[in-house]
Structure formats: C-alpha cells, structure tokens
N, C-alpha and C positions, 0 to 999 in steps of 0.2 A: 890585545888585551889591555884594559885600562890600568895604568899605574896607580899606586896608592895616592899620589899627590896630583893626579890628573885634573882634579876639579876643586882644589882648595882655594885657588884665586878666582876672582870674578871673571867670567868669560868675556871675551871681547868680540865674539862672532856668534852668529845665529846658526843653529843646526838646520840642515836642509831636509828634515824628516817630514813625513806626511802625518797629520794628526787629525783628531776628531773635530777640531774647530773648523778648519777649512783647508782642504787639500790644495786648492789653487794658490794659496799664499806661500806654499813652501818654496816655490821657485823664485819668489820675489825677494827673498832674503839673501842679499849679496854682500860680500865683504866690501868694506869701504876701502878706497884707495889709500886713505890715511887712517889707520886704526886708532891712533891717539885722538885725532879730531872726532872720530865717531864716538869714542867713549866719552869725551868731554861734552859733546852735544847731548848725549843721552843723560849724562849726569845732571846737566843744567835743566833739561826737560823734566827729569825725575824730581829734582828739587822743587821746581815750579809747581808740579802737580801735588807734591806732598804738602806744600804750603797752602795750596788751594783746597786740598782735602781737609786740612786742619781747620781752615776758616769755615768751610762748609759744615763740618761737624759742630763747631762752636756756635754758629749763627743759624743753624737749621736750614741752610741753603740746599736747594735741590739742583745739583750740578751733575751732568753726565760724565763723571770722571771715570776713565777705565780702571777697573779694580778686579781683583781675583777674590772670589768667595769660596771658601772651603766648607763643604758640607759632607755629611755622612752620619752613619749610626755611631752610637756611643761605643767606644773600644775598637773602632775601626782604624785607629792609628793617626788621627788628625793631629793630636798633641805632639806625638813623636816626629811627625813630618815637619811641624813648625819649628821644633827644636833643631832638626837637621838643617833646615833652611837658614836659621839664625847662626848655626855653627857652634852653639853652646847650649847647655841644659839649664833650665831654671825651674824644674819640677812643676810643670804646668798641670800635670795630671793630679797632683796632690790637692790642688785647690779646685779642681773641676771647673775651670773657667768656662769651658765650652758648653756647660749644661745650663747656664743661667743668663749670661750676658755676652754679647759679641765683643770680640777684641780685634781692633784694627792695628796690624803690625806694619809699621813703616821701616823697612830694612834699608839702611843707607850704607853702601860700601865706602868705607873711609880707611885708606891704607895707613893712616897715622894712628888709628885706634887699635892698638895691639891687644887691649882688653875691651870687652863690650861696654859701651856706655848707653844706658837705657834711661829715657825720660818719659814721663807720663804727662799727657795734656791735661790741664786743669779742667774740672767740670764746668761746662758753660763758658768756656774761654778758649781763645786760640793760643794762649801762652802755655809753655811747657815748664814743668818743675825742674828741680835740680837733678843732675845725673845720679843714677843708682848703679852701683857696681856689683854688690853682692847678689847672687842669683836668688838666695832665699828671700831677700828684701823685695825682689821683683814679684815673686809668688805671693808674698804677704800683702803687697800693695793691691794686686788684682783681687785677692780674696776680700780685703777690707772695703774696697770700692764697690764690689759686687754686693756684699751684705748690707752696706750702708744705703745704697740706692733701693734695694728690694725691701728693706725695712721701712723706708720712707714711702714707697709706692704700695706697700703691702701686696706685692705680687710674687709669684714663684719664679718668673723670668721677666726680663726687660729687653726691649729692642734698642735701648740707648747704648751706644758702644763705648768701650774704653779704648783710647788711642795711646799707643806706645811707640815711641821712636827709638830704634836700636841702631847705633852707629858702631860698625865693627869692620875690621880689615878682612874678615873671612866670611862675610855675608854678602849676598848679591843686592843690587838695587831692585827692590821688589816690595810691593804693597799687597798685603793679603788680609782678608777679613775672616777670622775664625768664628764660626757660628756654633750655637748649642747643638750637641749631638742628638740625633733622633733616638727616642726611647719608646718602648711599647707600653710601659707601665710606670706610674709615678713612684718615686722612692718613698720610703717611710717618712712621714712627716710633711710631705708635699701635697698640694691639692691634687685631686683626681684628674683635673683638666690639664695638668702640666704637659703631658705628651701632645695634646691638641694645640696648646699655646705655643710649644716649641715648633711644631710643624708649620703653623700659620706664620710665625715670625721668620723662620728660615725661608719660606716661600716668598715673603715680601722682600727679604734681603736679596734673594737670587733672581727675582723676576725682572728687574730693570735690564733692558737689552744691552747696556754698555758694560755689563759686568760679565767676567769669565767665570764659569762654574767649574770648580775643582771638586769632583765627586770621588770619594774614597770608599772602597769596598774590599773586604778581606778575601784573599784567594781561596779560602776554604768554602766560600759561598758560591754555589753555581749560579749562573746568570738567570736560569729559569726559576730559581728560588729566591732571587734578590727581593728583599723587603722594601727597599727604597728606590729601586730603579724606576718604578712606575711614577713615583713622585717627581723624579728628574724629567721624565717624559712629559708630565703636565707642565713643567716650567719651560723646557726646551725640547719640543717633540722630535726634532731632527738632529739633536746633539750638535748643532752648528757652533755653539759657543760653550760647549761642555768638554772638559778634559777629564777622562775617566782614568783613575789610578787604582790598580789592583795592589793592595798593601799586603805585607807579610808573605811575599811571593816565595820566600825560601821554604815555607811550610808545604808548598805544593810541588816543589821540584822533585822530591823523591818519588813521586808517582809516575814520572815520565821515564820511559826506557827507549822508545822509538821516536824517530824524527817526526813522523806524521802526527803522533800524539801531541808533541810540543807545538808544531805549527798550527794544528787545529785549535788548540787552546789559545794560543797567542792571537789568532785571527779574530775570534769571537764574532765572526761575521753573521752567524745564524741569529744572533740576538741584538747586536749593536749596529749592523749594517756594514757595507763594504768600505765606506770611507772613514769609519771610526777605528782608530788605533789606540787602544788603552796603553798606559804606561804600567810596567811591572816593577815594583819597588820593594825592597826589604831593608830594614834598619837594625842596628844592634839591639839585642835583647837585654844586654847587661844594664841594669838600672843602678848599679853601684856608683859610688863617688869616684869619679875619674876627672882628669884634667880636660880642658877644652881641646887641646891638641890630640889627646888620646881619643876623645869622642869623634873628632873628624877623621882620624886614622881608621877607627873601627868602621865608620860609614863607608870609606873607600874600600876597606877590606871586604866588606859584605858584598859590594858591587862586583869586585874581582872574583869572589868565590862563586857567585851566581853564574857569571859568564864561563868560569872554568867548568862548572858542572854541566852546563848546556853543551859545551864544546866537547868535553872529554867523556862524560858519563852517560850521555844519551847517544844511542847508536845512530850515526849519521849526523849528529849535531842538530842544528836548526837553521832556518833561512835567515842568515845574518844580514844579507842585503835588505831584506824587507823588515826585520824586526829588531835588529841590533840597536837602532837609535831610540827604541822605546823600552829598553831594559836597563834598570839601574837608576838610583836616585840622582846621580850626576846628570844624566840625560834629561830627567824631568826638570831639574833646577835650571839647566841651560835653556830649555824650551820655554819655561814660564817667564824668565827674564827677557828673552828675545821677543816673545809674544806680547808682553806688556810694553816693551819698547816700541814695537811696531804699532800697537794701538795708541800709544801716546802720540806718536808722530802723526798718525791719521786723524786723531781727534783734535790736534792743536788748532787748526783754523776755526773749527766750530766752537771750541772752547774760548778762543780769543773773541769771537763775535758775541758769545753769550756773556763773557765778562764785561765787554763794553756796554751791553744792554743792562746788566745788573748794576753796573756803576752809575749809569744814567738814572735808573729807577731809584737807587739809594740816594743819589744827589737830590732828585725831585722830592723824595720823601723827607729828606732833611730840611729842604726849603719849606715844606708844609709845616714841619714841626716848629721851625723858627717862627712862622706866622702864628701858629697856635699859642706859643709862649708869649709873643707880643700881644696877642688878642686877649690874654687873661686880664689885662688892665684896660681894655677898650670896651666901654659901656655899650656903645652903639653896636659893635660886633657881637657882644654877648646877648644883647636884646634880640638881634636878628636871629642868631643861632638858636636861642631859647624858644622863640616864636615858631621857627621852622620845626623844631623838635616837638613842641606841643601840638602843632597842626598835623604833623605826621602821625602822632599818637591818636588824635581824634579821628583821622581818616581810617586808621586801622581798626579802631573801635567800631566805626560804622560798618566797615567791611565784615567784621566778625558777627555783627548783629544781622546783617543781610544774608550771611551764610558763607562759611569758608572752611577749608580743610587743611589750612597751613597757618601755624605750625601743627604738628601731628596731634590729632585729638587723642590718640592712644597715650600720649605723654602729658598733655596739658588739659584734657577734658576730665570730667568727673562723673561718676555714676550718681544715681539718686541717693543712695546710702552715703556716699562720700560727701555730697552736698549737705545732707542733714547733719552729719558728724562735724564737718569742718566749720559750718556756719554756727554751730552751737544752738540751733533752733530746735532740733529734734523732731518729734512727730507732731502731727497736727493736733491742736488742743481739742479736747472733748471727743476725739475720734478714737474709738476702741478697735475698729476694724483695721486690718493691715492694708495700707494703701500702696499698691504697686502699679504705677502708670505704665503704659507701653514704653519700651526702650529703656526701662529703669536700669538695666545692667550695662548699657552702652556709655562710653565716656564722651560726653557732649560738652560744648561750651557755646557761648554767644546766643544767637537767635534760636538755635535748636534746643539748648538747655532752657531758654526762656519759655518756649512753647510747651516743653515737657512739664515745667512747674505749673503752668496754667492748667494743663490737663489734670495734673495731680490735685490742684485746688478744686476743680470740678468734681473729681471723684470723692475727695474728702467731704465736700459740702453736701453732695447728694447722699452720702452715707449717714448723715445725721437726720434723725427724725424728731418730731416734736416731743419733748420730754413729758413725762406724766406730771399732772397738776393735782395738788392736794385738794381735798374737799373744802378746806378753809379758804383757799385762794378763790375757788369757784364761788363760794358763798359770798365772800367779800365783794367780788366784782359783780356778780349777778344781782345781789340785793341793792347795790348802789345804783345800777342801771334801772331796775324796775321801780325804784322809788322816785325816779325822775318823770315817770309817765311815759307814754308812747308805747309802741308795739314792737320794739326790736331789742328787747332785753337780752334774750338768749343769744341772738346773733352778735350783738355788741359784746357780750361777755366772751363768747368764743373768739371773736376777732381780737379783743384786747389781750387775751391769753396768748394767741398766736404771735401778736406783735411783740409782746414782752419776751417770749421765747426766742424770736428771731433776733431781737436786739442783744439778748444775752449770749446766745450760742453762735450766731454768725459773725458778730463783730471780731472775736479773737481769730477766726479763720481768715478774715480779710486782712487783719494786721500781719498774721503769719505769712500770707501770700506776698505782701509787700516786702517783708523782710527777706524772704527767700529769693525774690526777684532782684532785690538790691544786692544780695550776695552774689548771684550769678553775674550781674553786670559789673560788680566790683572786681571779680576775678579777671575781667578783660584787660585790666591795666597791665598786669605782668605778661599776659599773652600778647598784648599789643607791643610791649617792649621787645619781646622775643621775635615777633613778626617783623618789627622795624629793623632789628639786628640782622635777621635773615635776608630781608629785602636789600639792605645795604651791601651785604656780602655778595649776594647774587649779581648786583649791579657793578661790582668791582670797586666799591669805595666803602669807607667806614664812617659811621656817624660818631667821629671822635671828638667833635667840638664840645660835647656835653659830658664826655666820659670823665669821671673823677670828681665832678662837682656834686658832692653828696648833698649839700644843702639845697641845691636846685631840685635834684631828683626827689628829695624828701618833701619839699614844698609842693612839687607837682603831684606827687602821690596823695598828699594830704588834701590838696584842693580837689582832686578827683574823688576821693572818698567823701568829702563834704558834699560834693554835688550829688552823689548817689544817695546819701542820707537825706538831703533836702528833697530829692525826688520821692523817696520812700515816704517821708513825712507828708508831702503834698498829696500823694496818692491815698494815704490813709485818711486824710481829711475829706477828700472827694468821695471815697467809698463810704465813709461814715455819713456823709451828706445823702448819698443815694440810699443807704440803709434807713436813715431817719425819714426820708421821703416815702419810701415804700412801706414803712411801719407807722406812718402818721395816721391819726384818726380820720384825717380828711382824705386819705388815699382810698381809691375805689378798687384796689387790688382784691380785697376780701369780698367784694360784692359783685365782681364780674360774673355774668350769667354762666360762663362756660367753665367755672373752676370746679364744680361738682357735677360731673357727668353722670354719676350713678343714680341720681335722683330724677332724671328726666331733663328735658329741655326747658321746662317751665321755671317758675319762681322757686327759690330755695325752700325746701320743706321747713327748715328751721325758721325762715323768714315768715312763712305762712302760719307757723305755730305762734309766732310772736304777734302776728296781726290779730289773733284771737285772744291774746292775753291783755286784758284791759283793766282788770280790777286789782284790788289789794291782794297780797300774796301771803299764804301761810306756808312757810318753807320748813322742810325737814331734810337736812343734808348729812345728818349724822348717820352712823351705821345702824342705829336703832330703827331707821325708816324701813328696813327690810322686814323686821318683826311686825311693825305696824301694818305693812301691806298684807302680810300673811293673815293677820287677825281680821283685817277688813274683808278679805276674800273668802273667809270660811263659809259665810252664809249666802254667797252669790250663787245664782242659778246657772246651770250649764257650765260649771267650772270643771276643769279636768282634775284628776287626782293630784294630791300634793306633790307626788314624785315627778310629775311632768312639768311643774313650775320651775322655770330657770331664771336666774338673775342675769341681767345683761352687764357684761364687764365693760369698763371704760375703754373707749377707743373702738369698740365694735359697733357696726351699723346694725340696727334692728332689722330682722327679716321682715320683708313686706308681706302684708296680709291682704286678703280680699276686702275691699272697702264695704262698709255697711251703708245701708240706705240713709239718705240725709235725714229722714224723719226719725231714725233711730239714734242719731248723734246729738250730743249736748256739747255746748261750748263752755269751757271753764274760763273764768275771768283771768286767773293767774295760776300757772302750774307750779308745782313744787318740784325742785330738782330731784328729789328721791321718790316722788309719787309715781306709781305705775301708770303706764299709758295703755291700759287695757280697756277695750270697748264693750258696749252692749251689756252693761250690768248697772244696777242701781244699789244705793246704800240703803239697806233695810233697817240698820240700826246705827245709832250715832257713835262716832269714834270719840271716846272719852278723852283721848290724848290731845285733841285740838282745843285750843284756848278759846276761840270765838265760835259761836254757833253759826254765824254767817259763813265762816270759813268752812265749817263742816258741810253746810248745805251746798257750797260751791264745789266741794271735793268731787262728787260724781261727774260734774260737768266737764272735767278734763277729757272725758271720753269721746267727745264728738263734735265735729264740724266738717262740713264738706270741704272746707278750705285746707284741711289737713291731708287731703288725698293727693296722691301723685297723679301723673298723667294718665295712668291706666286705671284709675279708681282705687289704687292700693294706698293704704295709709301706713305711714311709718310709725304711727302710735298705736295702731289697732292690730288685732289679729286678722285672720282670713275669714272667709265666708262662713266657716262653721262655728263662728262666734267663740272659738277657743283662742285666747290671747296669751302673750308673754309680757311680763312687766319690763318696761324700758325706762330707766331713770333719766331725769333731765341732766344729771351729772355726766352720765355716759354720752348723751347726745352732745353736750358741750365739748367734752374731750375729743369726740370724733370730729366735730366741726372745727375745733381748734387745730387738730392735726392737718386737716385739709387746707385750712387757711395758711398754716405754716408752710406747707408744701408749695402753695401758690406764691407766697411771698418769696420763698427761696428761689423758685423758678424765675420769677420776674427779675429779681436782683441779679442772679447769675447770668441769665441769658440776655438781658437788655442793658445791663449797666457795667458789670465787672470787667468783661473782656475788653470792651472799648475804652473804659477808663484806664486800665492798666497799660494797654498799648499806647494810648495817647499820653499817659502820664509818665511812662518810662522810656519807650523806644523813640518817640518823636523828639523829646528833649535831647536825648543822646545824639540824635542825628543833626539837630538844628541849633541847640543851645550850649553844647558841651564846650566847644572851643571859646565861645564868648565868655562863658563862666570862668574857665581857666585863665583866659586872658585878663579879665578884670581882677582876679585874685593875684596873679603873678606879675603882670606888666603895668597895671594902672597904678603905679607907685613911683615915687621920685627915685632918682639914680642912687642915692645913698642907701635907701632901703632895698632897692633891687640888688645892689652889689653885695649886700649881706648874705645873699644866697650863694655867692661865688667866692666867699672867703674860704679857700680850701688850700692851705699850705701843702697838704699831702698830695693834692692833685698837681700843683705846680712842681713839687719835688719829683713826682712821677714823670712829668713831661721833661724835666731836666735830665733825669736818668735815661729816658728814652732817647733824648737828643745826643747824649754822650755815647750811648751804644751805637747809634747811627753813625756818628762821627768816627767811631772806632772801626765799624764795619766798612765805612767808605774808605778809610785809610788802608785797611788790609786788602780790600778788593782792588783799589788803585795800584797798590804794590804788586799784587798778583798780575794785574793787567800789564804793568810795565815789564814784568819778568817774561810774560808770554809774548809780548811784542819783541823783546830781545831774542827769545827762542825762535820766533817766526822769521826774524831777519837772518838768523844763523842757518835756518833750514834752506 
C-alpha cells in the first residue's frame, strides 16, 4: 500500500508499466547506475526544451517539441488534475481558463522553491514577467489575458496559448498544454458556433504526431456511451500516443463487489484494445481553502483509500500485478514525467539538427534584411526592383485578360450587378428593359468579365428602337429636301431622321460601354497585386523589396488608372468616329439594297415613290389632314362604308394591295405627308382647303404610277384589285422607313465596328503598351524625382524593427542550439 508521502517528491525512476502509448517501451526504461546523474541530465534537457518552447511560442516557430496535450469534456476533471500535478490550487475552474484559450504549463521541479513561483510569458515575447506568489493573482492573470485577447480578436475562443512557468519543490518536471473543454452547447452570451470552434481548435492542437494526448473521461460514463472517444479515434486511431485517464474513479468503486467485475472494468479491452491500459484516478472533492501541504496530503490519502477498497472491500481483490501501476494519481504523475523524459531524449538529435537549420535560415534572412536596409538609399537598386515589380504586375494583367482562375474568382470576381453598383455607372442610358447577359450572376474578372460586358452592350443596343418623331420634325426635314429638287425627298427625310436618332441614342451607349470596360480592367490592378503575392509565396520567396513604399505603390496605381482612363477616352473617340461615319449623309448604309427585305428584292418603294415626285408640294402634316381626307372621299365611287376606313398609324407598314393597271394610275408631282395613298378614284369636286388650284388638280394624281408597284405588282400606296383602298399617310411611311434605317445603322455599327474597336482599343494596348506607359511615367525621371516616391520613414522604421526582431530570434535560437549541443554531449 502506498504511504501518504510516497509521491510528494519528484520521482527519479521510471515505472515499468505497460500503457496505451506503446507497450514495447516499458522494458526499455531502466534505472540509471547513477540516479543523481540521471536526474541532472533530465533537468538540463527539460530546461533546454522549456526555453525552446518559449521561443517557439513567442516567434511562431513550428518545432516538433514533445509535449502533453490534455483534452476532455467540460467538468471531466482536467482543471483538478492540473492543480494536482502542480501541487497547489489556484482556482483554475473559477476563471474557466480551459473553455476559451489554451494554457501551456511548464512545471519545473526546484527543491529550493518551498512556495510556488509562477511567471507568465509576455505576449509575443520570449521574456517572462515577475513572479506571482498569490494563487488568486494567478487566476486573475489568466482571466485578464483571456478576456483581453478575445476582446481584441472578437472571437469566443482563441488558439493562441498562455504560457505559465511554475517553479516548485513539489511539482514534477513536466510540460502540459491544457485545452478548452468539449461542450455540446454554447453558453448564454456566446456564439452558437462555439462548440464547433472548440472542437476544431483542440483537434489542431492534438494532431501533431510529436504530442502525447492525455484524454480524461469520468468513470460514470460507459465506454460505449462516450461522447468524445470517437474524436480521439479521429486524431489517433490506434491510441499509440494517447494516455486515457478515467477520472473520479472513487464514484465507481462502490459498484464493485466481485473480482471479475473489477478486472473486467479495468481492462476495458472490449472498447480500447488489448494494449491500451487506462489510468484510474480520483482527487479530493473538498474545494475549501486549505494549505498546499494539506492539499497534497489529501491527494495521497485518496490514492490509499482507493487501493484499500479494492483490496479489502472487493471479494478476491483485483489483479494487482496487471493493474496496480495504473491506479492512483501518483502512478499517473510518475508515468507522465518518465514518458516525457524518454521522448525528450529520443527527440534530442532531431531537435538539434532542426535548430541548426533554423539558425542558418534566420541568419540568411537577417543578411537579406541588412541588404534591404542598405538598399533604401541605393537609387540603382530601387530602380531595378521597381521595374521588376511593375513588369511582374503587367505580366499578371496580361495573364488575367487571357484567362485565369487564380486568385479565386469567388473572392476577387464581381457579378454584373456588383460591377454596375461599384462602378457608379448604373444601368444603360435610355434602356428601359432589364438587361441580364448570360453568366450575370457569376463572379468574373479579366477577359471573362470583359466579354460579358461586350455581350451586355449588344443586348442593350438591340433593345433600343427608333424613337417616335413628331410631325413638326418630319415636316421641317421633308419640306427642306423637296424644296431642293430631285426625286429622293421622302427617302432622304427618313434617312436623316434615322441618322439623328442613331447619333442621339447610340452615342451614350458607346460611352457607357467604354466606362464599364475601363472599370473591369481597372480592377485588375488589385487582383494582379494579389496574384503576384501568391506567386511569390508559392515560389518560396517574398517580394519584400517594394513593401512599405507607400509613395511608389500610390504612383504605380495612379499611373495604371491614368492609362485605363486614356484608353477609355481613345476608344470613345474612335467609336464616335465610327458613329459619325455610319450616320454621315455620304454613307450608303441607308441605301443598301438588302436593308428592307419586306418590300422585295427590287428598288426601295419609298425610292420609287420619290422618283415620281417632281413638282411643287402642297403639304398637310397637321392632324386636320384626316378630316380633309374624309371630306374628299365622300363623293368617291366604289368607296367602302365609312366604318371600314382605317387610319395608318406611324411605324406600321401599309398592307399590300393588288396593283391597278397602268392605264388606271396617275402620277402625282409631289405627295403630301398626310395625303391618303388610295388609288382608282378621281376628284369630282374641288377641295376648298387647298390654296392653289394647281395643287388641287395634282391632288388625285398621287394615286397612280406603275413605278409604285412592288415586284409582284402590288402597290404600297394602293389597295388591292377590288379597288377598295386604305389611306396611308406620308408621315407614317417616313416613320416606318426611318425605323428600318435606324436598325440598319445600328446593325452595321455594332457588328462591323464596335467589337473590333473595343478589343483593339482596350485589350491590345494592355498587352503591348501597359509596361511602356508605366515605365515612362515612373522611371523616365531624374533620380531626385524618382526618390521622392521612396521617402518612407515608416517603411524604414518597419525594416529596422524587423531586423531587431530577427536579431533577437537569432540570439535565442543560437542559445538554445548551444544548450542542446551540451545536452547531446552529456548523452
């Protein structure tokens, strides 16, 4: 039976028990021929690893230092176990340190420390603060540091550890990491994702293969009902580096009466495997204020009471040879210290080699930093570095235009709606329909976004139709053309209306397209910077030469933006030139034979009509013309009833009628825009509304000429063969013809000019002229003006601070290296 003081002092030998970590190692732990020498070696090795661990935490080093990670559910006894290992209480559970932030406990056995001395490592430093003696102050420090960090990061938990060094005569040489306890539901006031964040963080802390997992579970929980055992299996499927501890074992003892019950429970072979031997531990339940000596005495007493019950109260006792070394806190503490000592010794050669490598890397990095600081005043070096940076940026812009998926389009790309909002351009001018190009909801950038805007422009342009034209505008244009003589008055009027509409309605669309495309290409600057950063990271080096030079980066961005604005301005001018060309009176777009297919393959009917219009014109474009036509038609022969007479609305093409015989047709000298184009009737009485008699006499002659007929003998101005006609005004004919002219102008402009102009005006210069333009703006200056971009005291101060940090790291690592060399020689 263990005595009350059997484990108060730090053990000097390793138990020979078989555990879940590795059964084969149990026979390798032999007593040293010189116990004092063995203890001294272990202490030196432990101190060396503690210093290395502190440096690794401070500088973010990833070193495979053997460590123990304690994990388990909340209220499973991790906090009590840590206090028992330390040998004194400091009310850990009151601050709930294990639920928010990991705690690295470096326990140092110091026979001279009759009272515990605890020091906390400063945040982001390898230095330790002043010793803390009061237990309440220890708890307050943990609470304050936890809340301060979480307030800064705005998180519920954090993986950044707190490092505490405890020197005490009654604690072992042991380093253990206490992790947040698993919970099923977030506490009140905490985010709902807190349980998942704790689980993820604990897995990341326990996953490195150099760490020993110390898993605690209450004895009241059956193995088949364990909530977190499956989590341990995910991290360490075979339990090769896992120490399983059954806590609060005294609560289960009363259930055992027979030896077979005890042995079956202690084996746990049905769930943990034959080679896994859990430790069964119980600790004092009294949480009152007691002295440290009394606390340690109670721990020893609980161990003795458990053994006494198993030996005397259970019929037949238990298999002591097999399970005695796994029962009681003292056995667990001895095992953990011995196991950590063994792993320290095994890892020493690899740690020494890794330290030498890291020292060499830090020395090389420090040399590069020295070169960088010296280069801040070297104009030639800065010019070279700046040119390389600008060239790299231009290469990435070209790659993004040609098509790329790095960096992630999900993060850096934009949808069509986002482009409209962020550019400030909004919707397309004069377009009332909702324009949604294909892939509008996908996040695109570069060449893909460019092509999407091009397609969106086409959709917007083809959604615009020729706007309605007032009678006054038609009259002003038509009268001016007919007064000049010739036979193309109506055609010219319609063409002029279409040209004016195209210039007015299509020009804003062209400008908007240029602005949208310039915005898409302008976004490539930030994407190229990110792509350059990722490229450097993947290649194992950093583009640090230009970091911190805010003036240079601002000038580079400004030059890039000016280049894009100039491209946009040039493209607008080119597109306006194309628009002016296609809407010029000398352009043949409006007179191409194939632009009005509905009137046959011959000459345009409107052109034919104008060929017949040779005399002076009596016009009536006002709305009173309709009444005049009705009055004139009352006495006509073979006229249908008044209810069948329909007005032709502007923009609608008159229905074709069967052509009359040529002998029945008369040719008017000049048509009136509102005069009906009805055939086969004569004026039997004079129209008193006409000013000139000559004009009245010419009025009926608008009804006929064979040249007004279409290919099939049908006339656009006359009715069909039954001599029943519908009135079609010249105003309607001009509006209809203008709409078709407008469509032809739009088609020629978009299909023949816009696409090629925008591609050659934007993409080709970005590939071929971007670097030259940036170079002329940034580098074609004298040294004094060039260095103005690199006057950055903040950048130099940053470099100096980084150099000091590297020097400090180099000093610490070299110190650790020398210590490990001494340890290696002692081994």
